[in-house]
N, C-alpha and C positions, 0 to 999 in steps of 0.2 A: 683683766680678769675679775679683779675685785668688784669692779663696777657691775659686771654681769651678775655676780652673786648677790650684790645688794639690790639689784633691780630685776627680779625674776620675770615680771610681766614684759619688760622691755626685751629681755633675753628671749622669751618665747616668741614675741613679735618678730624679732630679727631672724630667729630660726625658721619661723613660718615663711617669712619673705624670701629667705635663701632657698627654701624648699620649693616655693612657687617658681622662682627663677630657674632652679635646676630642672624642674619638670618641663618648663617651657623652652629649655635649651637642648636637652637630650632627646633624641628621637630613636625609637626602636622600630626599624623597618622590617616587616615580615618578609619571608622569602617569596610569598605569593603576591606581593604588592609593589607597585611603583609609587614613589612619592615626588610630587611636584612642589618645590619650594617657591612661594610667591612673596614678593615684598611690595606692599601697598597695591596688591592686585596684579603686579607684573611678574611673570615667571622668571626665576633666576637660574635655577639648575634643577636637575632630576636625579633622584637617588634610586638605585636598583633598577635601572631602565632595562627593558626587554631587548635582548639581542638574539638573533637567530642561532640555533644550534648551541646555545649556551645553557647549561643546567640552571634550574632555579636556585637562587641564593649564592651563586658562585662569585658575584661581584655586586657590592653595594648594599646587601642586606646586613642587618645587625645594628649596632650602635652608631649614630651620627649626631650631628648637632646643628642648631640654627640660632639666629639672633632672637632672643626672647622678646615677645610683644611686638616684634616688627615683621618677622617672617611667619607666614601661615603655611599649613600643609593641605595639599589636595591629594587624596588617595586614589590610585587607579589600579584596578585588578590586573594582575599579570597572567592569569590563567585564561583558558578558553571559556568564552561566555556564550550564552544563548539568547536569541531574540525570536519571539513567537509571533506568528500572524495567523489570525483565525477569521473564518467566515467571509473571505473575499470571493466575490462572484467573477467568474471567468467564462468567456464564450469561446468554444472550440470552433474549428473550421467547419464541422458538420452541424453547427448551430445548436450544440448542446450547452446549456447553461449549467455551470458547475460551481459548487461551493467548495473552496479549497482552503485547507488548513496546512500551513507550512512553518518551518523553522530554519534558522541559519545559525551556524556556529562561527564565531569570529574571535580575534584576539587584538588587543590594542598594542600596536608595535611602535607608535609614535605618540606618546602621551602629551607632549607639548602641542602638537598639532590638534589633538583631540580637545585639549583644554581651550585652545584659541578658537576653534570652530564650533564646539558643542558645549563647552564649559563643564560637562559632567557625563558620566556613563549613561544616565537617564536621557540626557539630551541627545547622545549618540544613538541610542536605541529608538528614540522618537523619530530620528531622521532616517534610520535604516528600514523601519517597518513599511512606510509607504513606498519606498524604492523597491523593497522585496515584492510587494504586491504588483507594482508596475512591471517589473521584470517578468514575473510569472504570467501576468496578463498578456504581455507582448509575445512571450515564447509559446504559451499554450494556445494563443490565438492563431498560430501558424500550423497547428497540428490537430488531427481528429482526436476524439475522446479515447479511441482504442489504443492510441500510442502510449497512454498512461498505464496501460496494462501489458505492455510489451517491453522487450529489452531496450527499445528506443528511449524509454524513460530516463535511463542513465545519461544519455546525451543531452536531453532536455535540462536535467538538473545541472550538468556541467556548464551549459550556456547561461543559465540563470545565475550560477555562482560567479562566473566571470563578469557578467554585467553588474551584479551587486558589488563585486570586489572593486570595480572601477570607482563606484560611488564611495565605498567605505574608505578607500585610500585617501580621499579628500579630507576625511575626518581622522586620519592616523590609525585606521584599523585595517585588518587583513581578514577577508572571509575565507574560512577553511572549508566549509561544507554547507550545502543547502539540500533539504529534503522535504518532500510532501508527506504530511502525516495522514491526510484524508482528502479525497476528491469525490464528492457525492453530488447527485442531482438535487436541486432544491426541494425541500419538502412542500407538500400541498399539491395544488393543481398541476404544475409542471411535471412533478414526479409521477403522479397518477396517470397523466397523459402519456408519459414515456413508457410506463409499465403496460398501459393498454395497447400502445403501438407494438411493443415487443411481444405481447401475448397474441395479438392478431397476426403478426408476422409468423410466429411459431406455429399457430394453428393452421395458417395457410400452407406452410411448409409440410406440416404433418398430413394434411389432406392430400397434397400433391404426392407425398411418399406412399400413402395408402392406395391412392388411385393407380400409381405406377406398379405397386405390388400386386393389386388385383388384376391388372392387365397382364402382367407377367405370369401370374398363376393361371389365368384362363388359357394363355398360349401353351403353357406346359401341360395343363390338363387336356387340352384338345390334341396336342401331339401324342400324349400318352394314350388317349382313347384311340387315336388313329393307329398307333403302333400295336395296341392290343387287338384291334379289329383285324389288322393285317396278320397277326400271329394266329388268331382264331381261324381266319379264312385259310391260311396255309395248312394248319392242322386238319381242318375239315376236308380239304382236298386230298391230303395224304391218306387218311383213314377215317371215313365219315362215321362208321359204326363205333370205332373206339372213341372218337371225339364225342359222340352222343352219349356213350357210356360214362365217360369221364365227367361230363357236365352234369349227368344225372346223379353221380356219386357226390359231387360237390353240393348239389341241391339237397340231397338226403341228409348230409352232415349238417348243413346250416339249419335246416328245418327241424330235424329230430334231435341231433346231438348238441349242436351249438358250434360256434366258430372258434372256440378255444380261448377267446378273450372275454366275451360276455357269457356268463353261465345262466342260461335260462332255466326256469322251473321245468320239471318233467312235463313233456308234451305228449298228449294222446291224439293220434290221428286215426280217424275212421274212414276208410276208403273201400270201395268195391275191389275185389281181386282182379276184375277186368279193367281197372282204372288205367288210363294211359300213363299216369304219373308213376305207377308201380310196374311198368312193363319190364324194367331191367331185372326185377326179381323173378320173372317168369322164365328166364333163360332164353336161349335162342330157339 
């Protein structure tokens, strides 16, 4: 002890060295991470490894140790991770070219396999993105564009998830879910052409509906005129004088008073008392 007091610089150097050794020996493993201990690049063991149906931090998290300056740490996230895929072109069975944005959620369940096959999470994601695009292209290429707007879309996503999961298992990961964020027609000439085709089809459909409506209206109008003529003829045959009187009263009301809907301006009619039009005012 007296030596340490007499040599404060040496004491400080020894304390600093011990602190460095302690920091390189003690490991604090968070609940949300897995730690792969490698020795000269070779994996030795795993701390806080993911296990199904086990709460985070229940086993392996907290203080641990390693051989200083010999063992290295590789951190692997234990939580659910996302991988995004943007702007991939897919052709549906009805020859619609689509630009698809999608994402997948996954979890690393075998960090040792992930480290051996991909070396890091970034390497794993780089392997998953092209496979996600390939699975989407294969699955959407079997279906028309309209299937993406129907309940059938759920089945499509399940098939894509299973296909991507088979690939992810080779890298020690498990795919939990796959979803399409956006599926649009490409911008520019293809999109404009598609809109023009859709507009033309809707205009043709509208013309067909209007023509059918006009045809039906003519049939109804002709039938109504025939029924009216039949009723007029029946009334005339029953009482010709009353029918003539009734028709004259209707004409007087429309011409002089108005029809009750359109209110005309006051009307002045100058006729001879002997006019045939006014014969109903002369009495019998």
